[in-house]
C-alpha positions as CSV (number, residue, x, y, z in Angstrom):
1,M,23.6,-5.3,-51.9
2,K,22.9,-7.1,-48.6
3,R,26.4,-5.6,-47.1
4,A,24.8,-1.9,-48.0
5,R,21.7,-2.8,-46.3
6,A,23.3,-3.8,-43.0
7,V,25.3,-0.7,-42.9
8,M,22.1,1.3,-43.5
9,V,20.1,-0.2,-41.0
10,G,23.2,-0.3,-38.5
11,G,23.8,3.7,-39.5
12,A,19.8,4.4,-39.0
13,S,19.9,2.3,-35.8
14,A,22.6,4.5,-34.4
15,V,20.8,7.8,-35.4
16,I,17.7,6.5,-33.8
17,L,19.6,5.7,-30.6
18,V,21.5,8.8,-30.4
19,G,18.3,11.0,-31.5
20,G,16.5,9.3,-28.6
21,F,19.1,9.7,-26.2
22,A,19.4,13.4,-26.7
23,A,15.6,13.7,-26.6
24,A,15.2,11.9,-23.4
25,P,12.7,13.8,-21.0
26,Q,14.2,15.1,-17.6
27,P,13.0,13.5,-14.7
28,T,9.9,15.2,-12.9
29,A,10.0,16.1,-9.1
30,K,7.5,13.1,-8.6
31,E,10.2,10.9,-10.5
32,T,13.0,12.0,-8.1
33,D,11.0,12.0,-4.5
34,G,13.4,10.8,-2.0
35,L,16.7,11.3,-4.2
36,A,19.7,13.7,-3.5
37,E,19.5,17.0,-5.1
38,S,21.5,18.1,-8.1
39,D,23.5,21.2,-8.5
40,A,23.3,22.8,-12.0
41,D,26.2,21.1,-13.0
42,G,24.8,17.5,-12.2
43,T,26.4,16.9,-8.9
44,T,24.7,15.9,-6.0
45,T,24.6,18.1,-2.9
46,G,24.0,15.0,-0.7
47,E,20.9,16.7,0.9
48,P,17.3,14.9,0.8
49,S,14.8,16.9,-1.9
50,P,12.2,19.2,-0.3
51,A,9.4,16.4,-1.0
52,A,11.6,13.5,0.8
53,E,11.5,15.5,3.7
54,A,7.9,16.3,3.5
55,S,7.2,12.4,3.1
56,E,9.5,12.1,6.3
57,R,7.5,14.7,8.3
58,E,4.1,12.7,7.2
59,Q,5.6,9.4,8.3
60,G,6.4,10.9,11.7
61,A,2.8,12.1,12.2
62,D,1.6,8.7,11.4
63,A,3.8,7.2,14.2
64,A,1.9,9.6,16.6
65,V,-1.6,8.0,15.9
66,T,-3.3,6.6,19.2
67,G,-6.7,5.9,19.7
68,T,-9.6,3.1,18.4
69,F,-10.8,3.7,14.9
70,D,-14.0,1.7,13.7
71,G,-13.9,0.6,10.2
72,P,-17.2,0.8,8.1
73,V,-20.1,-2.0,8.4
74,V,-19.5,-4.2,5.5
75,S,-22.7,-6.4,4.2
76,N,-22.8,-9.6,2.4
77,I,-25.1,-12.6,1.8
78,R,-23.7,-13.9,5.0
79,G,-24.4,-10.9,7.5
80,D,-22.7,-7.8,8.5
81,Y,-18.9,-7.5,9.5
82,Q,-17.2,-4.7,11.3
83,V,-13.5,-4.4,12.6
84,Q,-12.3,-1.9,15.3
85,L,-8.7,-1.2,15.4
86,T,-6.8,0.2,18.3
87,F,-3.5,2.0,17.8
88,E,-0.8,3.3,20.3
89,A,1.8,5.7,18.9
90,G,1.2,4.3,15.3
91,V,1.2,0.6,16.0
92,L,-1.7,-1.6,16.0
93,V,-2.1,-3.3,19.1
94,A,-5.7,-4.7,19.2
95,V,-8.4,-6.1,16.9
96,D,-11.8,-6.2,17.7
97,Y,-15.1,-7.3,15.9
98,P,-18.0,-5.6,17.1
99,V,-20.2,-7.0,14.2
100,A,-19.5,-10.4,12.9
101,G,-21.7,-12.3,10.7
102,T,-25.1,-13.6,11.9
103,E,-25.9,-16.1,14.8
104,A,-26.5,-18.8,12.7
105,A,-24.5,-21.7,13.8
106,E,-22.5,-21.8,10.4
107,S,-21.5,-18.4,10.5
108,R,-20.6,-18.7,14.2
109,R,-18.2,-21.7,13.5
110,V,-16.6,-19.8,10.5
111,N,-15.9,-16.6,12.6
112,D,-14.6,-18.8,15.3
113,M,-12.1,-20.2,12.9
114,A,-11.4,-17.3,10.8
115,L,-11.4,-14.2,13.2
116,P,-8.3,-15.2,15.4
117,I,-6.4,-16.0,12.2
118,L,-7.2,-12.4,10.6
119,E,-6.4,-11.0,13.9
120,E,-3.1,-12.3,14.3
121,E,-2.4,-11.3,10.3
122,F,-3.5,-7.7,11.1
123,L,-1.4,-7.4,13.7
124,E,1.6,-9.2,12.2
125,A,1.4,-6.9,9.1
126,Q,0.4,-3.8,10.7
127,D,-1.7,-3.2,7.5
128,W,-5.1,-4.3,6.5
129,D,-3.7,-5.9,3.1
130,V,-3.4,-9.5,4.2
131,E,-4.5,-12.9,3.1
132,H,-7.7,-14.0,3.1
133,V,-8.5,-17.0,5.4
134,S,-9.2,-20.2,3.6
135,G,-12.7,-21.6,4.4
136,A,-14.0,-18.0,5.2
137,S,-15.0,-16.7,1.8
138,Y,-17.4,-14.3,3.1
139,T,-15.8,-13.2,6.6
140,S,-12.3,-12.6,5.4
141,P,-13.0,-10.1,2.5
142,A,-15.8,-8.4,4.5
143,M,-13.4,-7.8,7.7
144,I,-10.4,-6.9,5.4
145,E,-12.2,-4.3,3.8
146,S,-13.6,-2.7,7.3
147,A,-10.1,-2.9,8.5
148,Q,-8.9,-1.0,5.3
149,G,-11.4,1.8,6.2
150,A,-10.2,1.8,9.7
151,F,-6.9,2.0,8.8
152,E,-7.7,5.2,6.5
153,D,-9.7,6.9,9.2
154,A,-6.2,6.6,11.4
155,G,-4.6,7.9,8.5
156,L,-2.3,5.1,8.1
């Protein structure tokens, strides 16, 4: 009896496996973006798909971004924060902070420590998605959120 079950289970598994393979959906255009196109017989043409070419054009357009973009003013219990980013040919070249917390001594002390670190991180990453600065629990997330808005306004 045990031997018969093993064969039945093994046989059923094989049928399920084969059935699942035969019924596998074909990849959508989104899943194949950036891959070479295939002919009807399944051979590749060696040319990028139209979606991949459009993506490359968009990246080329991003590289041409030049100008200064203000992020939104972000407010929290420690004040208002804003980042101003300057791009040249799609490269972040300058980070300024037109609004940074309050005039309170503690706010100035934290900003004096955190803002140069954030500036360095933004310039190195060429992105808004950077690590928070330890000890700047209100400044870091507010400046990063403002930088995200500036990057979005720049189309990057």
